[in-house]
Every structure is written in C-alpha cells, then in structure tokens.
N, C-alpha and C positions, 0 to 999 in steps of 0.2 A: 092134634096127632096123635096117630097111635102108639102104647106103647114098643109094638116093634120096631118103629120108626124112633124115638126114643132112645131106646139101647141102641141101636145101629148109629147114631149121633157119637152116644155117650162113648161110644168104642171106636169110632173117628178120632173125635178129640182126644182122646186117652194116646191112640198111634202117635198123633201128633204131637203131642205131650212126651214122648217116648223119644222119636225121632228128635227135638230139639232138646233135650237134654243129652242126647246119645251126643250131637253137635256142640252143645258148648263143651262137653267132656275133652273131646278131641283139639274143639282151641285152649280149653286152657291146657293140655298134654303138650301141644304145640308152643304157646308161650313159654314150658317150665323150660322146654328144648329152648329155645332163643335164651332165654334168660342165662342157663347155663354157659352157653359162649361166651369165649372173654378173647380180650382183642387186644393188641400192643400197637403203641405206634415207635416207630424210628424215625430220627431225624440223620440225615447228611450232612453234619456241620459245616462242614466244607464248603459245600453246596449252598446251605441257606444265606439269605442276604437280609432276613429279617423283617421282612415285609410286613408281619402280622396276618397275610389273607387265612392261611392254617386256623388260627385261634380266632378270628373273625366269625370266620364261617360255620365253625364247629358248634353243633346245637345241643352239646350236655353240655358246653365248658369244659372240653377235659384239658384243653391248652389255654397255655396264658402267656403272655409276653411278662419277662423277670422287667430288672430295672437295667439290662445291660441292652433290651429291646433283642432280646432273642427268645425264639418260643421255649415254653418248656412243659411234661408235661403234668399237669396238676391234681387233676384228679382222672388218672389211669383207671381206676374199678368201673366209672360211667361212658366209659368209651363203649358204642353200640356198633362199630364197624362198618358204619355208613360211607367212611373215607372220602368225604368235600373237601377235608384236608389236604389228603392225598392227589385229587381232582383239580382242586384246584389250586395247588402249589407252582406257579411259572417256573421256579426251579427245579422242581421232580427230588424235592430235599426231603420230602416226605414219604414212608410207608407205612401204610398196615395192613397188619397179618391179625389170623387168627394164630390164638394159641392151641397148639394142643393137647388134648386130654391131660396126659403127663405135665405138662408146664401148669396146669392149672392146681393151685393147691385151693381147698375149701375147708378154711377155719372155722 
C-alpha cells in the first residue's frame, strides 16, 4: 500500500472513531436524562383485593406485600415507570405516574 493509501485509511478510521464517540456521548446523555425521571405509584386501597399480582410483576421489586396481605411501596426510588403493576392489576387499583421536576428533590 502506498503512503497516500495509508493516510486515507487512517483518516477513515479516525472519522469512524469520532462518530462512535459522539454516539456514545449521546447514549450517556440519554441515560442520564432517563435516570433523572422519577415515578410514583399510587394505590386505590378501596379497590385493591390484595391479590399480589402487582408485586409479582414488578421487575425492580418496588412493591411488596405486607403482613396484612396488602401491597405497599417498599423501595419507591427504584421505580423505573414500566407500569407493569398498573397494566396487570385486575382491579385497576394501581396507578404509576411520572413526578414533575418540581416534585423531585435531589439531595
């Protein structure tokens, strides 16, 4: 390969590397924004029959059943907003909503 061909190859690799780094930075920024989102889970206690489906489907183990057989929010900071508990609840007793920025206090 000639010196001219080697230079072009190096330039192409450098350009690909820059594009990859930009994409990586954008991914990190998107993850950071997603991490800043906070969610809260509300229960309509009168509607809940205590079946435990909401806690069984929670991938982050935010919900747990207490000794009375009622669901409770054991780890609210871990909620990712997937709403599996809300979707699976047969009694429509669970609601997941995103907290507004004013409600989120970062200490």
